[in-house]
C-alpha positions as a Python dict, from the first residue, in 0.01 Angstrom:
ca = {
    (1, 'X'): (0, 0, 0),
    (2, 'X'): (325, 194, 1),
    (3, 'X'): (336, 572, -40),
    (4, 'X'): (456, 684, -386),
    (5, 'X'): (739, 934, -412),
    (6, 'X'): (816, 1108, -740),
    (7, 'X'): (1149, 1287, -782),
    (8, 'X'): (1118, 1559, -1046),
    (9, 'X'): (1370, 1792, -1205),
    (10, 'X'): (1581, 1861, -1510),
    (11, 'X'): (1865, 1629, -1607),
    (12, 'X'): (2183, 1721, -1412),
    (13, 'X'): (1982, 1904, -1147),
    (14, 'X'): (2057, 1645, -879),
    (15, 'X'): (1762, 1410, -923),
    (16, 'X'): (1982, 1100, -928),
    (17, 'X'): (2172, 1208, -618),
    (18, 'X'): (1858, 1274, -415),
    (19, 'X'): (1683, 961, -543),
    (20, 'X'): (1986, 749, -450),
    (21, 'X'): (1989, 897, -99),
    (22, 'X'): (1627, 796, -53),
    (23, 'X'): (1677, 455, -211),
    (24, 'X'): (1958, 385, 34),
    (25, 'X'): (1744, 457, 339),
    (26, 'X'): (1608, 102, 366),
    (27, 'X'): (1244, 215, 368),
    (28, 'X'): (1210, 347, 12),
    (29, 'X'): (1193, 90, -267),
    (30, 'X'): (1352, 204, -593),
    (31, 'X'): (1449, 20, -909),
    (32, 'X'): (1824, 55, -955),
    (33, 'X'): (2087, -28, -1215),
    (34, 'X'): (2462, 5, -1182),
    (35, 'X'): (2503, 144, -1532),
    (36, 'X'): (2259, 422, -1445),
    (37, 'X'): (2454, 511, -1132),
    (38, 'X'): (2171, 402, -907),
    (39, 'X'): (1799, 468, -952),
    (40, 'X'): (1678, 365, -1297),
    (41, 'X'): (1435, 586, -1489),
    (42, 'X'): (1107, 425, -1589),
    (43, 'X'): (990, 697, -1836),
    (44, 'X'): (660, 516, -1783),
    (45, 'X'): (418, 807, -1797),
    (46, 'X'): (600, 996, -2071),
    (47, 'X'): (652, 689, -2293),
    (48, 'X'): (481, 360, -2204),
    (49, 'X'): (151, 518, -2099),
    (50, 'X'): (124, 711, -2425),
    (51, 'X'): (279, 484, -2689),
    (52, 'X'): (20, 206, -2714),
    (53, 'X'): (-316, 377, -2737),
    (54, 'X'): (-611, 361, -2501),
    (55, 'X'): (-590, 122, -2208),
    (56, 'X'): (-952, 22, -2275),
    (57, 'X'): (-855, -124, -2613),
    (58, 'X'): (-766, -491, -2565),
    (59, 'X'): (-509, -503, -2846),
    (60, 'X'): (-340, -185, -2727),
    (61, 'X'): (-339, -313, -2370),
    (62, 'X'): (-180, -642, -2479),
    (63, 'X'): (92, -459, -2676),
    (64, 'X'): (163, -233, -2378),
    (65, 'X'): (188, -532, -2142),
    (66, 'X'): (431, -716, -2370),
    (67, 'X'): (652, -409, -2413),
    (68, 'X'): (659, -319, -2044),
    (69, 'X'): (730, -679, -1944),
    (70, 'X'): (1038, -671, -2170),
    (71, 'X'): (1156, -329, -2049),
    (72, 'X'): (1472, -289, -1846),
    (73, 'X'): (1270, -121, -1575),
    (74, 'X'): (1032, -408, -1514),
    (75, 'X'): (1305, -670, -1549),
    (76, 'X'): (1513, -487, -1288),
    (77, 'X'): (1232, -514, -1036),
    (78, 'X'): (1291, -889, -1035),
    (79, 'X'): (915, -945, -1011),
    (80, 'X'): (759, -1242, -1192),
    (81, 'X'): (558, -1170, -1506),
    (82, 'X'): (237, -1278, -1334),
    (83, 'X'): (254, -966, -1113),
    (84, 'X'): (233, -745, -1420),
    (85, 'X'): (-36, -959, -1581),
    (86, 'X'): (-249, -944, -1266),
    (87, 'X'): (-194, -568, -1240),
    (88, 'X'): (-311, -517, -1597),
    (89, 'X'): (-613, -740, -1543),
    (90, 'X'): (-726, -551, -1233),
    (91, 'X'): (-628, -195, -1326),
    (92, 'X'): (-844, 72, -1482),
    (93, 'X'): (-560, 258, -1654),
    (94, 'X'): (-184, 266, -1708),
    (95, 'X'): (-122, 460, -1387),
    (96, 'X'): (-290, 194, -1177),
    (97, 'X'): (-80, -75, -1345),
    (98, 'X'): (236, 109, -1247),
    (99, 'X'): (111, 162, -891),
    (100, 'X'): (23, -206, -849),
    (101, 'X'): (361, -317, -980),
    (102, 'X'): (547, -75, -755),
    (103, 'X'): (335, -170, -453),
    (104, 'X'): (430, -533, -513),
    (105, 'X'): (795, -433, -545),
    (106, 'X'): (784, -230, -223),
    (107, 'X'): (610, -513, -37),
    (108, 'X'): (877, -760, -145),
    (109, 'X'): (1149, -519, -32),
    (110, 'X'): (975, -455, 301),
    (111, 'X'): (951, -81, 232),
    (112, 'X'): (689, 175, 331),
    (113, 'X'): (748, 395, 23),
    (114, 'X'): (834, 346, -342),
    (115, 'X'): (1020, 594, -557),
    (116, 'X'): (1018, 684, -925),
    (117, 'X'): (1267, 925, -1083),
    (118, 'X'): (1239, 1030, -1446),
    (119, 'X'): (1321, 1387, -1553),
    (120, 'X'): (1087, 1333, -1850),
    (121, 'X'): (799, 1324, -1602),
    (122, 'X'): (858, 1678, -1478),
    (123, 'X'): (619, 1839, -1731),
    (124, 'X'): (356, 1589, -1615),
    (125, 'X'): (369, 1694, -1248),
    (126, 'X'): (11, 1820, -1226),
    (127, 'X'): (-125, 1510, -1397),
    (128, 'X'): (73, 1282, -1166),
    (129, 'X'): (-59, 1471, -864),
    (130, 'X'): (-416, 1407, -982),
    (131, 'X'): (-354, 1040, -1055),
    (132, 'X'): (-171, 975, -727),
    (133, 'X'): (-349, 1174, -454),
    (134, 'X'): (-143, 1000, -184),
    (135, 'X'): (194, 1068, -349),
    (136, 'X'): (468, 1305, -239),
    (137, 'X'): (677, 1502, -489),
    (138, 'X'): (1039, 1609, -442),
    (139, 'X'): (1103, 1891, -690),
    (140, 'X'): (1471, 1966, -742),
    (141, 'X'): (1606, 2286, -893),
    (142, 'X'): (1964, 2395, -945),
    (143, 'X'): (2132, 2723, -1031),
    (144, 'X'): (2201, 2758, -1403),
    (145, 'X'): (2570, 2819, -1336),
    (146, 'X'): (2633, 2486, -1166),
    (147, 'X'): (2383, 2294, -1379),
    (148, 'X'): (2536, 2408, -1709),
    (149, 'X'): (2886, 2335, -1580),
    (150, 'X'): (2773, 1985, -1486),
    (151, 'X'): (2611, 1929, -1825),
    (152, 'X'): (2920, 2042, -2016),
    (153, 'X'): (3147, 1797, -1837),
    (154, 'X'): (2895, 1516, -1779),
    (155, 'X'): (3012, 1154, -1797),
    (156, 'X'): (3374, 1254, -1843),
    (157, 'X'): (3314, 1448, -2164),
    (158, 'X'): (3551, 1719, -2276),
    (159, 'X'): (3348, 2042, -2290),
    (160, 'X'): (3314, 2189, -2639),
    (161, 'X'): (3469, 2522, -2728),
    (162, 'X'): (3379, 2820, -2942),
    (163, 'X'): (3028, 2875, -3079),
    (164, 'X'): (2913, 2525, -2984),
    (165, 'X'): (3005, 2587, -2620),
    (166, 'X'): (2819, 2917, -2623),
    (167, 'X'): (2512, 2749, -2774),
    (168, 'X'): (2521, 2470, -2515),
    (169, 'X'): (2545, 2721, -2231),
    (170, 'X'): (2257, 2929, -2364),
    (171, 'X'): (2039, 2626, -2428),
    (172, 'X'): (2109, 2481, -2084),
    (173, 'X'): (2035, 2809, -1907),
    (174, 'X'): (1708, 2861, -2096),
    (175, 'X'): (1581, 2507, -2036),
    (176, 'X'): (1679, 2528, -1670),
    (177, 'X'): (1491, 2855, -1629),
    (178, 'X'): (1178, 2697, -1781),
    (179, 'X'): (1196, 2388, -1561),
    (180, 'X'): (1266, 2594, -1250),
    (181, 'X'): (961, 2814, -1307),
    (182, 'X'): (746, 2508, -1373),
    (183, 'X'): (859, 2332, -1055),
    (184, 'X'): (826, 2646, -844),
    (185, 'X'): (472, 2697, -969),
    (186, 'X'): (382, 2332, -908),
    (187, 'X'): (530, 2327, -558),
    (188, 'X'): (355, 2652, -466),
    (189, 'X'): (18, 2506, -561),
    (190, 'X'): (61, 2153, -421),
    (191, 'X'): (98, 2089, -48),
    (192, 'X'): (236, 1744, -128),
    (193, 'X'): (539, 1888, -308),
    (194, 'X'): (873, 1984, -157),
    (195, 'X'): (1089, 2231, -348),
    (196, 'X'): (1451, 2135, -293),
    (197, 'X'): (1736, 2359, -405),
    (198, 'X'): (2034, 2147, -508),
    (199, 'X'): (2289, 2414, -419),
    (200, 'X'): (2144, 2463, -70),
    (201, 'X'): (2127, 2086, -16),
    (202, 'X'): (2490, 2045, -123),
    (203, 'X'): (2595, 2324, 116),
    (204, 'X'): (2416, 2165, 414),
    (205, 'X'): (2335, 1797, 344),
    (206, 'X'): (2240, 1725, 705),
    (207, 'X'): (1965, 1986, 701),
    (208, 'X'): (1850, 1861, 361),
    (209, 'X'): (1823, 1503, 486),
    (210, 'X'): (1617, 1618, 785),
    (211, 'X'): (1377, 1804, 555),
    (212, 'X'): (1338, 1500, 330),
    (213, 'X'): (1269, 1259, 616),
    (214, 'X'): (1017, 1491, 777),
    (215, 'X'): (837, 1574, 452),
    (216, 'X'): (813, 1214, 334),
    (217, 'X'): (736, 1071, 676),
    (218, 'X'): (1027, 828, 665),
    (219, 'X'): (1063, 620, 980),
    (220, 'X'): (1442, 638, 982),
    (221, 'X'): (1705, 874, 1115),
    (222, 'X'): (1816, 1135, 859),
    (223, 'X'): (2163, 980, 871),
    (224, 'X'): (2019, 671, 699),
    (225, 'X'): (2005, 876, 379),
    (226, 'X'): (2370, 811, 305),
    (227, 'X'): (2540, 918, -18),
}
């Protein structure tokens, strides 16, 4: 079995950047898509695991399996449908289905770790830590100044002006403060979580790569985490 790695953080905090660095190491399996600029979000635990009812219910389980099999995330793994069917048959809950699928994906890729990155999973950090006792968590925070600036101009957009700009700045700063406090609290109480400051990582990427490799136990040189 491969070691799970969850990358957590608010949108535009640097989760995609860090996840892509890890995915490019050669030892971390991650589902990627060009249109998503690298690592693809599964939103599995925030959406799929909650949308179809109890796993114990056969009808709900069948509906979940059909929907996940047709999802972009599963299709991008390139795994045959039988892998999912076997995972559902053997699993006790949705989390175990995901783990079995990702273990199969990592085995096919010849990787020692698998990675999942969905900002929507950040509020579920404690639950994920309970469900995956062997997992490691990379918790990324970013200063409100640089995060809000990134959000305003994301994807080539022209930043709004006037009252709308002020509202966007205030909303972004407030949400970022909430997520930062949540991640700091989680990381302080979980020895399997690494709190990574985007701004510090950007200022000294070499040191950041060394921290990531050491924390995750990656059997590669830090330089393998290329941007």
